Structures are given as structure tokens and as C-alpha cells.
N, C-alpha and C positions, 0 to 999 in steps of 0.2 A: 685796820679792817673797817670798812664802811658799813653802817646799818641804817635802815630807814628811820627817820626822825623828823619831827616838826622843824627842827633847826635846819636840816638839809633841804627840806621842802621850801622853807622860806628863802634860803640862800639861792636855790635854783630860780625861784620866782623873781628875786631881786636882780639876779644876773640877766634874766630874760627882759625885765623892764629896762635895765641899763642898755642892753643891746638895741632895743627898740628906740630908746632915746638917742643913742649914738647914730643909729641909722637915719633918724630924722634930721640930724645935723649934717649928714654926709652928702645930701642932695640939695640942689637948688630949690627955690620956691616953685610952685606949679607952673607959673608962666615961663620962668627961666628954663625949667625942665623941658617944657614943650618946645621952646625955641632951640634948646640944645639938641633935641631929638631930630630936628630938621636940618641941623648943621653937620655936614659930614666930617668936619674937623673937630667935633666934640664927641667924646666917647665916655661912657660910664664904666668905671672899674669897680671892684668890690670895696675900694677905699674912698671913692669919690669920682667926680667928673674931671676930665682933662681936655684941654684944647691944644691941638697940634697945629701944624703948618702944612701948606701945600708945597710939594717939591716941584722943582722946575720941570720934571718929566710928567707931572700930573698926579703923582702919587701923594701919599700923606706921610708925614714924619712926626712922631711924638717923642720928645726928648726929655730926659730928666724925670722919668716917672718913678716914684718910690716903689720898691718892692719889699723893703724891710725898714724897720726903725733905724735911726742913726746909731751906729755901734760905738757910742761915746760914753764917757764917764764910767759908771759901773758896768756898762754893757761892753766895754773894751775886753776882748778875749773871752767873749761868750757867744753861744750860738745866736744867729740873727732872730730878732723878734718881729712880729707883724708890724707893718707901718700903721701909724695912726690914721684915722679917717680925717678928711678935711671938708669944710663947707664950701659951697659955691663951685666954681669951675677953676681948676688949677691950670696955670700957664705951663704948657709943655712944648714950648717953641725954641728953647735954648738948652744945650746939654748941661748936665750937672758937673760939678768939679770931679776930676779923677780922684781915685783913692790915693792916700799919701804916698809920695815918691819923690826922690830927688830928680832934678833934671838930668837927663843923660849927658855924658860928656859932649861938649860942643866942639865942632870942627872949627878951624881957623876962620871960616866965613860966617860963623855964628849959627850954623845949622846943626841939629842934633844928629846922632849917629843912626837914628831910625826915624822914619817919617811919623807924623802925628803930633798934634798940638800938645798932648800930655807929655811927650818926650822932650819938648822944647822948654816947657815952663815948670814942670814938676807940680807938686801940690802938697799942702799940709792940712787938708780938710778931711777929717774923719767921717763927717756926714756925707757919705759917698755911695750909699747902696741904692743906685738908680739904674734904670735901663732905658733903652731907646727902641722904638718900634717903627719899622718901615713897612708901609703897606702899598700894594699896587693901586693904580688909579681906579680900576674897576675889578670887582671880584666875580661878576657874573652871577651873583646870588649864591654861589657854592662856597663852602669853607675851603680855604687854601692851605697848602702845606706850610709848615713853619720851620725856620732854621733859627736856633738859639746859638749865638756865636760867642765863644770865649776867647778873648784876646791873649796874645802871647806877651813876652817880656820878662821871662825868667822869674815869674812870680814877684817881680820887683817894680815893673814898669808897665805902662800902657793903660788904656781905657776903652770902654765900649764905644765912646764917641769918636774914636779915631777911625771908625769903619763906616763907609758909605754903602748902604745896602741897596742903592737904587738899581744897580745892574741885575741883581737877583730878583728884586720886586718886579722889574720889567718882565721877568720870566714867570711871574705868577706865584712868587713865594713871599710870605710874610717873614721879615727878618727882625730878630730881636738881638741887640747887642748889649752886653752886660758889664757893669763894674763889679768887682769883687775885691775884698781886702787883700792887700799886698804886703810883702816884706814881713817884718816882725809882727805887724798888726794882723796879718792874715795867716801866718804859718809858724808862730812861736809856740813851741812846746816847752813846758817847764814843770818840774815836780810840784811847785806851789800852785800852779794853775790846774794841774791834774787833780790835786787834792780837793779842789773846789767842785769838780765836775762829777755828775752822776755816773759818767762813764769811767771815772778814775783815770782819765786820759785828757790830753790837751793837744793843741795844734789843729790844722785842717779847717780853720775858720773861713778861709777863702773858699774851700770846697763846700762848706755849709752855705755860704752866700750863694754860690752857683745853684745849689739845689733849691734854695729859697726862691731864686729867680725862676727855676723850672716849675715850682709849685704855683708861682704867680701866673705863669703862662697857662697852666692847666685851668686856673680859675677865671682868667680874664681874656685870653687871646681870641675867644669867640667874638667878643665885642669889637675886635679889630679886623674881623673877617678871617681869622685863622682857625684851623682845624686842630683841636687839642688831641685828636687821636692820630695825627700825623706830624709829630714833633721830631725834628732831627737835631741832635746835640752835636756841635762841631767846634773845632778850634785849631789853632796853629801854634806850634812850638809849645810853650808852657800850657796854652789852652788845649792842645792836643794831648799832652800828658795828663791833664785833668780829665779830659773826655775819657781817656783810657781808664782812669781811676773810677769814674762814675759807672763805667761798664761793670766794674767789679764791686760796686757799692750796693749793699742790700737796701739802703734807704733811698736809692734812686729807682727802685723797681717801679715800672709803669710810668715814669716821668718822661721818657723819650722812646721812640720806636725805631730810630735809625741813628747812626753815628758817623761822623766824619773826622778822621785824624790826619792832620797835615804836619809832618815833620816833628813828631813827638811820640815816643813809645814808653810804656811802663810795664808791660807784661812779659817781656822776653829779655834774654841776655843781651847786653849792650845798650839797652834802653835806660830809662831813668826810673827805676822802681822806687817806691816810697821808702823812707827811712823807717826803721823800727822805732817804737815809742821810746825805748831806752836811749837809742842813739840821738833821736831828736831832742829829748830832754837834756842830754849831756851837752849838745850843741847850744840849746837854749840857755842852759845855766852859764855857759861861757859868755854868751851875749849879755845876759843879765849882769854878770860881773863887770863886763866892759863898760856898762852904762851906770855903774855905781850901785847895783842891786844884788850884791853877792850873798847877803845873808838869806838863807833859804826860809827862815821863819817870817821874814818881812818882805820877801821878794815880790809877791803879788801886789801888795799895797804900794811898794816902792815903784814898781813898773807902771802902775796905773797913775802914779803921781807925776810921771815924766811928761814933758810936752811932746807933741808929735815931732817937732824939730829935733829934739834930743834923741828920740828913737831912730829917726832917719839918719842922723849923724852917726849913731852907733852901728847902723847897718853898713855904712860906708858906701863907696861907689865901686863899680866894677866887680862886685861879688854877688850877683844875683843867685848863684848856685847855693848860697847860704840858706835859702828858703825854698822849701818844697813840701809836699804832703808827707804824712807819716801814718803808719798803722797805729791802731789803738783806740781812737774814738769810734763811736757806733757807726759813723759814716764810712769808715774804712777799717773794719776789724781784722782783716787779713790781707796779706800782700796779693796783688792781682794774679801773679803766677800761681799762687796757691789756690785762689778762688777759682781759676780756670781748671786746675787739676781736680778740684772737688766738685766742679759743675755748679758753683754758686755765683753765677754771673748773669748779667742782663744781655744775653746773646741776641744781638739785633743785626740786621744788615749793615755793613760798614763799608764806607769808601775810605781808603787808607793809602798814604803814599808819602813821597819825599821829593826834593829837588835834586837834580843830578850833581850839583857842585855845592852842597850845603855849606861846607866849612870855609869856603873861600872868603865869605864875608868876615868871619871871625879872624882868619889869618890876616886879612887886610887891616882890620881894626886893631888887633892886639899885637901883631908882629910889625906891621908897616907904620901905622899911624901913631900907636901908643908905645911900641916897643923899640923904636929907634932904627928901623930899616929892614930890608929883606934878609932872609936866611941865606947863608952860604952852605955849601955841601957839608962843611965841618960842623957848623952850628945846627944844621938840620939833624945830622947824626947824633949830636950831643943832646938835642931836645928829645928825640925819640928814645935815647938811652935813659934820660931822666923820667920820661913818662911811662915807659914799658919795661924797664928793668931787665930781668933775665930773658924776656922775649924780644928785646930790642933787635938782636941780630936777625931774627926771623922776620920782623917787620921791615927792616931795611932790605932784606933779601927780596921780599915781596913788593916793596915800593922803593926801588933804588932811585936815587936822585937823577941818575943818568937817563931814566926812562921817561922823564917829565921835562917840559920846557924850562922849569926852574925848581929849586928846592922848595920855594913857597907852594908851588902847585903839588909837589909830592906830599908835603906836609898836609895840605888841604885834603888830598885824596885819602890819606890815612884816616883822618878824623871824620870825613864825610862817610866813609864806608863803615867804620867802627861804631860811630855814635848815631848815625841817622839811617843810611840806606839799608844796611843788613838788619838792624832792629825792626825797621818798618816791614821788611819782607818777612821776618820771623813772626811779627804780630799777624800779618795776613795769613800765614800758614796756620797759626794757632786759632785765630778767629774762624777761619774757613772750616774748621772741624764741626762747628755748631750753627753757623749762619752764613748767608751769602756775603761774599767779600768782592769788592772791585778795587784792584790795586793799580796805582799809577806812579809814574815818575815825570815830573815837570822838567823839560829839557830845552829851554830856549837859551842858547849860548849868548844871545845879545839882549837879554832881559835888562831893562833900565836899572842901573845901579843906584843904591842908596848913598854910597860914599865914594869919594875919589880913591882909586886903587891902582896906581901906576905900576906896582910890582906884582899885583895879583889880579889878573883879569877875572872879573866876577862871575861870568857865565851864569848858570842857573843857581844863584846863591840862595842861602837860607832866607825865606820869606819873599823871594822874588815873585812867586806865583800870586801873591795877594793882590798886586795891582791888576791882575787879569780877572779877579773876582769882585774886588771892592775898588771902584775908581779912586785914584789919587790925583789931585790937582797938580801935584809937583812932578808927576811922572807922565811922559807922553809915550803912547804906543804907536808903532808904525802900522800901516794898513794890514800887514801880515799878522802882527801881534794882536790887532783888534779882531781879526778873524779867529785867532786862537782864543781870545777872550770870549767871543760869542759862543764858540763851541764849548768852552769850559763852563760858562754860566748855564748853558743848556744842560750839560751833563749833571752839574750839581743840582739844578732845579728839578730835573726828572728824578734824580735819586731821592731828593727830599719828598717828592710827590708819591713815588711808587716803591722805593728801595732798589731801583734798577736804573742806571744812567742812560740806557739805550733808548733810541727812538728818534723821530724827526729827522731822518736821513743823515744823522751824524755817523762818523766811522764807528763800526761795531766795537764794543768794549766787552771782551770775554770775561765771564765770571772767573775769579781766581780760584785755582785749586793747587794743592801742593804738587800733584802729579804733573799738571800742565805748566805750572810756574810762569804763566803769561801775565805780563805787566804792561799796562797801557802807557805808551810814551806820548806825552803832550808837548809837541813842538810846532812852531809856526809852519803851516802848510805841510806838515809831516806827522800826522797822527796815526799811530799804528801800535800793534802789540808786539812784544819781544819776549823771547825765552833766554836772552843773553844777560839779563840783569845780574844774576848771581855771579857770573864770570866777570862782568864789567866791574863789579864792586868787591870782588874777592871774598864773597860771603862764606865759601867753604873754609877759608882761612880763619875768619872771625867767629863763625858759628858752625861747629862740626855738624855732620849730617845726622838725621834722626836715628839711623841705625847705630851710630857710635855713641849717641847720647841717651837713647831710649825714650825721648819725648819729641813732640812736634815742635820744630823750630822754623 
């Protein structure tokens, strides 16, 4: 219990003096400060001044801006702390290192299985909590909408610096791309770590980093021309799953006003709900034992003594699903489906969807390139039997190999519908009960592929829409695809600005309702809404109707 005392008064006075002293160190001398104020490439944050660079389109880019202290040493597996102040003007013209990750498996030509420099090189740098800010060339004096982007990569790969925000800034949006802790460093739960925590829980450090970045945006984005009252949180794949989690997080209340989920669900059947704390701790204990830290009484000290490389090797390659959010910590006290049922959610306008052929990428990677070749009718049936057990006969009856050009495409359709398409629709139906939702399906059958796939035509594969929103030097779009890109960036920008993607003579995008079930199809020179999504993706098979389940699906 705290009571007034001379000691407390002196302590508060001492802290105030220290704050003033630190503040005086965080800014340049008066002359330098005046020069900085006249330089549009120099911006003052609450930690100090940063100097960015001019982009080729006339906008500004600020890279490697700290939003939290390095989570190293005793701060490993702890909530992020505020970044230290710095004197002078900090260089923000080059990106920071990605958070620790192994390089993704390289193809025979030396390229990674996903675009992005982080996927090619990997990283062992734990000092990685940095973000990048892309701003338009001119703001017109009015604060602009903000998109905070969470990268995908199975919570094991990727970096904010992999994304070029220039196409969206050209539409009048300030874009912020974020690094967050990955793998064991970002998502390890363990009884020894839980015992150290005031929450009596562990895990979710990556989610905590993301919310620290959102708090940084609230405090600083105005200096970059952004509007802190119009922040959209968005992400793709794992970044979409995390966005879904933040919608259900009590500690994210007020940090964003809209959301974008691209190919990742967590709130409905078929998606990727967080693990329970117990399940996550059990998995984490197994990981700790695998890296030589089996003794529960010394596990926390043992784990912190390991090098980053030892932790990455323990995680292995090709197992990104080992790491995901879990319930228990204050940031995610309950599962999202329960939070929605109880009305304890940050219900905001949401743009939500998937690509038409999500799983073809994974089939090409794991079956063709890494698994020894295409499926046969027999091996397709055997794989479905292994994965679906007693329901395998029903799956094969719904997706017979004979109904598809190849068993590979049949297998891709099963997993696209079960893991992505129908969960995305279920999230739209759920979210639409409390806030406006705009649902889409990206459907360019000729989208530029990431990997060679002679046995599995890629179609509109997982992550294929990203090249239409974030320019990629390695991928070239046709004129029709560039027109689709222009329409999509317009939709996304207007949604960030108003919560509604419609306007500027673009094809009308109807608000999603469970009754209408209209989903916008984004295809080159063929943008329209459809009511045939559920039939196309066999959603009644995967997710029974509301009347039979008693809940919104």
C-alpha cells in the first residue's frame, strides 16, 4: 500500500529531473534542431530525431526506426520495453536486421521459396524491434490514414523491410511495416517463464511487440503526417492471424480503428485459433528439452544462456507451425471465439478475404519440390486418409481426383477450402454481426508465381495478391494485372481512410452480410461480386450451417 511521504515526494522529484535531463539529450543543439525542422527528411519522434530518405516516387521512407528496446540478455522472453532516447539525428535510411530466423530452403537456382531478402539470408540478430515508415510525397496539410502492416511467414520468417509501401503511399496512406520476434524467441511458452511473469503465463512476445509498435504509432505517427485516429491494422497469413488475435485482445483497445485480414483466420472453425496456455507450455517444454534445457528448475536460465543460433537450430526448418500465439497472457486472456461470444472484442470495420487457390503453393513446395514428385490417385487417397481419418471417405467423395486435372490440384482444393477459404468466410459472417465487413477473393489464375511448379499450376496461390499491393522487383505484372493492382490499392487505401473501400468510380463492393453472402472477386478486368463462393469452396461440407450449429459461421 502506498502512503504520502517525504521519500515518495523526493523520488518523484528525482524522476522528473532525470526525465528532463534525458529529454535534453534526445534532441540536437538549437541550430541543428532548426535545420532539422526545415528538412522534410528529418522527423522528431518521442525518442529522438530520425533522418529518412527520398523515395524514387517523391515520397519519404524512414527505415530501422526503434520502437522498443533490444529484447536481449535478461529481456529475452519478456514484454518489450521502451526504446532508449538517442542524441543527435539517427540515420533511418537503411532497414534494420530481421528478427532471428533461418534462411528459407533455397531452390536449385539459389532463390528462396518466398520473395524477400530476409528469406534469402536469415538472421541471428536479436536486436530487431524496428519499424519502417513510408509517407506520400505531399500530405496536403491534412493528417493521412495509416496502415500498420504485419508480415506473414508462419511466425518463423519474414521482416517488415520485405514490403515496399510506395503503391499505397501514392494513394495517400502512411504505411508502417513492423518487425516482431519470431519462432521460439517470439512465441515460446514454458512453465519456468510463466512463473516469472506477473500474468503467471508466457508466450505471445511477438504479439506484445506488435502492440508496442501500435503504441509507437499512436505517439509518433502525427510527426510523419499520419492520423492516429485512423489506424488500420493489417496483415497476411501469420500477420492476418495476429490481426485476428488483436481484434480479440483487451490490451489492443483503441490502438486501431479498422482491420485487414488476408489469408489467415483465428476466430472460427477451420482457422488457426491460439493454443491454450497448457498446450503451449507442453510444446515449449518439449522444445526446451530438445535444446538441452529439460530441467524445469533451471530451464529459464538455461534457455537464456543459449545462443541465438542454438535456438534457431532447435526450431528446425520446415516447421513454422510449431510457433503460434497462445491464450493466458494478459494480451490474450481468452480464445478469440470466446471473446466474440462474450462481446469482448475490438469490433472494427474489417476487410477480409483469401486467394482462390491458396494451397497450390504449399502443394508445389512440399509435394513436388521437397516431397519427391506429384501425387498419384492412390497416393492422394492415402494422404487424405492419413490427414482426415474417419472422414476421409467423405472428403474423397466431395473432392474425387477424377474431378480435377490432377491429384495435386484435388489435394490443393481440399486444403484451400478447409484451411483458408471457408474459415475466411466464417470470420466475415462472425465479424459482420458487430461491424461492417467487406469480403473478397483474389482470383488471378495467371498471378506471377514465386516458385517453379511444373506439376501444380499456381493460379491465385497463397500470398499471390501481395505483389498487387506491395511492388516486388522480382515479379512483373502484365498491363491487365497492373490495372487490377491499381484498383486494389485504391480499395485498400479508401478502406484505410474511411472504413469503406468504395468510391472513385471503382466497381461497387457490397458490404458483406450473412444473408446476402456476397464476396468481391478481384480478377484482372473482371471485378464483380459473387454469391457462389460457398458452393465453389464446399463450405457447407466444412462448416455446417448456423441452424445446425447454433452459432454464426
